[in-house]
C-alpha angles and dihedrals in degrees: 000000000000090000091052091051090049091052092049092050090050092052093047091049090050092050092049092049091047092049092049092049092048089050092051090047092053092049090051096048098039096086089052092049090049091050093048095048092044090056087066096046130092110257097254093054097058097075097038119127128252091044116241121201093193112063119230087229124015112225130183096192092099090066095044091046090050095064096029099056109094092195093069100036090205095165091056091051090049093053091045091053093048093050093046094047096046092047091050093050095048093048093043094052090055099040097043098042096045090049092047090049091054092053094042105040110019117076113212134154114278093011095141093044092051090047092051090049088052092050091051087069087071088069092063112092111238095225095065089057094060098086096045088045091051092051092048093047090050091052093051090042102238098123109125089021130108091243091070086068099036100051099055090048094047098060102061119164094189093061092043086060093045096048091043089058089054091048092049090056090060108094114254088221089076092055092045092050091050090048090053088052089057103263118146124218095269091052092049089048096049102035104035115014101041097051092048092051095050097124093056092046092049088050090052091049092050094049091044091051093051094045095046094042093051098036109132106164096056098052091040093056104031104032113070103165116085093217091054094048126119130237096255092062094031093062090055089058088067087075093050099051130100092278128019109229114186093188090055090050091051093050090049092050090049093053091047090053097050098079091051092052092047093049093049091047093056097039104037093105093057091038094057092043093048095049091045093051092047092050094050098044100031 
């Protein structure tokens, strides 16, 4: 009898936990569902109350108007954002991994002191660096150029620390064996260390993509030409045009979100593994 009561209590507890988690999940995903359904509504239906997730009439004109309206230049912003994000990721992979390799696998005098000095940069709030960064960028003439967004994102101390932890976990015996076979440091870095640290590097790429793709403050401060602007700031311009169209804003937000969802879908295995490894070994 006691055993039966225990089993019943366990089942009820499991059902309650499941119901609570489903409720939290629905609350989290509801804004996304509202955005997606609103992108297929006519403009006047988006702000109607009570809110309806299923449109009375599904329309595709929001998406065609988005790329067809010369006032907004949405296609140009999309290309600008892709170029900026891809350039940032490629440069960051090289700069961060080569720096992490130096701190993890090359023994030189004062290595730990230099690394601690580098880590101390994490204590400086990013916002107070905006004005000095603006002055420096103006002096080297990269204001209103893509490089004013790429360079700050490329040199990232946090990911140097994270990738270094992944490199440290790779046995030194592999590097020593390769060195005996005649490999130099660059060959050990590119042929042995990088492939073995793939989960951490994929995690870095995923975070970098999301941060660069969604960055608002950088383009807002450093990009002044409308034709050179990025999506994050460009979408805000939809509220400053001749007519505010919420359905058009929702379709723009949906298109902006698609690359992030696709990237996470194909890299979630490495992402979970990379975060898990960093948490255990960090």
